[in-house]
C-alpha positions in Angstrom: 7.5 -5.6 10.5 8.0 -8.1 7.7 11.7 -8.3 6.5 11.9 -7.0 3.0 14.6 -6.3 0.5 15.2 -3.5 -2.1 17.7 -2.9 -4.8 21.0 -1.6 -3.3 20.9 2.2 -2.7 17.1 2.5 -2.9 16.0 5.6 -1.0 14.0 4.8 2.1 12.2 6.7 4.8 12.2 4.5 7.9 10.0 5.4 10.9 11.0 3.7 14.2 10.9 4.0 17.9 14.1 5.0 19.8 15.1 4.7 23.4 14.9 7.8 25.5 17.0 8.2 28.6 18.3 10.9 30.9 21.0 10.5 33.6 19.7 13.5 35.7 17.4 13.0 38.6 13.6 13.4 37.9 10.4 13.1 39.9 8.2 10.0 39.5 5.4 12.1 37.9 7.8 13.5 35.2 9.2 10.0 34.5 5.7 8.5 34.0 5.1 11.1 31.2 8.2 10.0 29.2 7.7 7.8 26.2 9.9 6.2 23.5 10.6 8.7 20.7 9.3 8.4 17.2 12.2 8.9 14.7 12.4 9.1 10.9 15.6 8.2 9.2 16.2 8.9 5.5 18.8 6.7 3.8 20.0 4.5 1.0 19.3 0.8 1.5 22.5 -1.3 2.0 21.4 -4.6 3.5 18.8 -6.4 5.5 19.4 -9.2 7.9 17.0 -11.2 10.0 17.5 -8.8 12.9 18.2 -5.4 11.4 18.1 -3.0 8.4 21.2 -1.2 7.3 21.1 2.3 5.6 23.8 4.6 4.3 23.5 8.4 4.4 26.4 9.3 2.1 28.1 7.0 -0.4 31.5 7.5 -2.2 32.2 6.5 -5.8 34.0 3.5 -4.4 30.9 2.4 -2.4 32.2 3.4 1.0 29.6 4.9 3.3 28.5 5.9 6.8 25.6 3.9 8.1 22.8 3.4 10.5 21.6 -0.1 11.7 18.0 -0.3 12.9 16.6 -3.4 14.5 13.5 -4.7 12.7 11.6 -5.0 16.1 11.5 -1.1 16.5 10.6 -0.3 12.9 6.9 0.8 12.4 7.0 1.7 8.7 9.2 2.0 5.6 8.4 4.2 2.7 10.3 3.8 -0.6 11.1 7.2 -2.2 
């Protein structure tokens, strides 16, 4: 994925692959079927860096927000909304 930038608070739909894990015991056959999970995250663009993309989900009038940081290496697509 090529690192890109958008105006602050642009709405983005980011599709990425997430880690899947389970601490319970499973048989070898069951484990062989497990794959990384495709995830879609909807958020407001905050910042991009060389290694990751930062999104907010809620933003106050003062600009405070919650956030998600997604490494560029796991992002498969980004759609501007």
